[in-house]
C-alpha positions in Angstrom: 18.8 -7.5 -11.7 21.9 -6.8 -9.7 22.9 -8.5 -6.5 24.4 -5.6 -4.9 23.2 -1.9 -4.8 25.6 0.6 -6.2 23.7 3.6 -5.0 24.1 3.7 -1.2 26.9 6.4 -1.4 23.9 8.7 -2.2 22.2 8.4 1.3 22.0 11.8 3.0 18.9 11.4 5.1 18.2 8.5 7.4 15.1 9.4 9.3 12.2 11.6 9.5 9.4 13.0 11.9 6.9 13.0 9.1 4.2 10.3 9.4 1.9 11.3 6.4 2.0 11.3 2.9 1.9 15.0 2.2 0.6 14.6 -1.4 -2.1 12.4 -0.3 -3.2 14.8 2.5 -3.3 17.6 -0.2 -5.8 15.6 -2.3 -7.7 14.0 0.8 -6.7 10.5 -0.2 -5.5 7.7 2.2 -2.4 5.6 2.0 -1.3 2.1 3.0 2.4 2.6 4.1 5.1 5.2 4.1 8.3 5.5 2.4 11.2 8.0 2.7 13.8 9.1 0.1 17.1 8.7 1.6 18.5 11.3 -0.9 16.1 14.4 0.1 13.8 13.0 2.9 10.6 13.4 1.1 7.9 11.0 2.5 5.5 9.4 0.0 3.1 6.4 -0.1 4.1 3.0 -1.1 3.1 1.0 -4.2 0.1 -0.6 -2.5 -1.4 2.8 -1.9 -3.6 4.2 -4.8 -1.2 7.0 -5.6 2.1 5.3 -5.3 3.7 8.7 -4.5 7.2 7.3 -3.4 7.6 5.6 -6.8 6.3 8.8 -8.5 9.0 10.7 -6.6 11.8 8.4 -8.0 10.6 8.9 -11.5 10.5 12.5 -11.3 13.9 12.9 -9.3 15.8 9.8 -10.0 16.8 9.6 -6.4 17.4 5.8 -6.3 17.2 4.7 -2.7 14.3 4.8 -0.2 13.3 3.1 3.1 10.2 2.1 4.8 9.3 4.6 7.6 6.8 2.1 9.1 7.3 1.2 12.9 9.7 -1.7 13.3 10.7 -1.5 9.6 14.4 -0.5 8.5 14.7 -2.0 5.2 16.1 0.0 2.2 15.1 -0.3 -1.4 17.0 0.6 -4.5 14.7 1.6 -7.5 17.6 1.4 -10.1 19.1 -2.1 -9.0 15.6 -3.3 -7.8 16.8 -4.9 -4.7 16.3 -4.6 -1.1 19.7 -2.8 -0.4 20.1 -3.4 3.3 18.8 -1.6 6.5 19.2 1.6 8.1 18.1 2.4 11.8 17.1 5.9 12.6 
């Protein structure tokens, strides 16, 4: 595990107005928390959710950095380096 994220230069999107996991909505499922890809802006459910759509998005796209879009949270996670990579405010 690395101590510093080397993927922050890939951040293109910092905020969203989406407050649903669109994949869960399509199937009628519920989610626990929402995460947003900082490369393309896709919003998906967290790993505590049944469908883990945010992580599935990483596996299919290899977009390395995401953030929480929960109220009061601004942390960033890097899937590749497996570390909390900082914070972003909208």
